[in-house]
C-alpha positions in Angstrom: 0.1 -0.1 0.0 1.3 3.4 -0.7 0.6 6.4 1.5 -2.0 8.7 0.6 -0.8 12.0 -1.1 -4.0 14.0 -0.5 -4.2 15.5 2.9 -7.1 14.6 5.1 -9.9 17.1 6.1 -8.5 17.2 9.6 -5.1 18.2 8.4 -6.6 20.9 6.3 -8.8 22.2 9.1 -5.7 22.4 11.4 -3.6 24.2 8.9 -6.5 26.6 8.2 -7.0 27.3 12.0 -3.3 27.9 12.3 -3.3 30.3 9.4 -6.2 32.2 10.9 -4.6 32.5 14.3 -1.5 33.9 12.6 -3.3 36.4 10.5 -5.2 37.7 13.6 -2.1 37.9 15.6 -0.3 39.9 12.7 -3.4 42.4 12.6 -3.4 42.8 16.3 0.4 43.4 16.3 0.0 46.0 13.6 -2.9 47.9 15.4 -1.0 47.8 18.7 2.2 49.4 17.1 0.1 52.0 15.3 -1.7 53.0 18.4 1.5 53.3 20.4 3.0 55.3 17.4 0.0 57.7 17.3 -0.3 58.2 21.2 -0.1 61.5 22.6 3.2 62.6 24.2 3.5 62.0 27.9 2.7 65.1 30.0 6.2 65.2 31.6 8.1 64.7 28.3 9.1 68.4 28.0 10.2 68.6 31.7 12.2 65.3 31.2 13.9 66.6 28.1 15.0 69.7 30.1 16.2 67.4 32.9 18.1 65.2 30.5 20.0 68.4 29.3 20.9 69.2 33.0 21.6 65.5 34.0 25.4 65.7 34.0 25.3 68.5 36.8 23.0 66.6 39.0 23.0 62.8 40.2 19.3 63.0 41.2 18.5 64.3 37.6 20.5 61.5 36.1 18.8 58.8 38.3 15.3 60.1 37.4 16.3 60.4 33.7 17.3 56.9 33.7 14.0 55.7 35.4 12.0 57.6 32.9 13.9 56.0 29.9 13.5 52.6 31.4 9.7 53.0 32.4 8.5 55.7 30.0 6.8 57.7 32.8 7.5 59.2 36.3 5.1 60.1 39.0 3.7 63.5 39.8 5.8 63.6 42.9 8.8 62.8 41.1 7.9 65.5 38.4 7.6 68.1 41.1 11.0 67.1 42.6 12.6 67.4 39.1 10.9 70.9 38.7 12.6 72.0 42.0 15.9 70.5 41.1 15.8 72.4 37.7 15.0 75.6 39.5 17.9 75.2 42.0 20.4 74.4 39.1 19.1 77.5 37.1 19.4 79.6 40.2 22.8 78.4 40.8 24.0 79.2 37.3 
């Protein structure tokens, strides 16, 4: 007896199901990437850009900038502390 060359209906259903799952995953990934790209800028982004420019003068700002790069956000309390640190550095200059 020779093996059958035609795939069975079960094999076809499995392949079709797998193709459907892959297609949905691709669409979800593309939508997720587009949503992240089009997301509004973080409210503390401008503050953190200013802090990064002064980070070499302050260990605190260096630490907070590292956390911001790692996490993508800082708390409101941290933002207030960054504002105060920037004001102190500006007053000292």
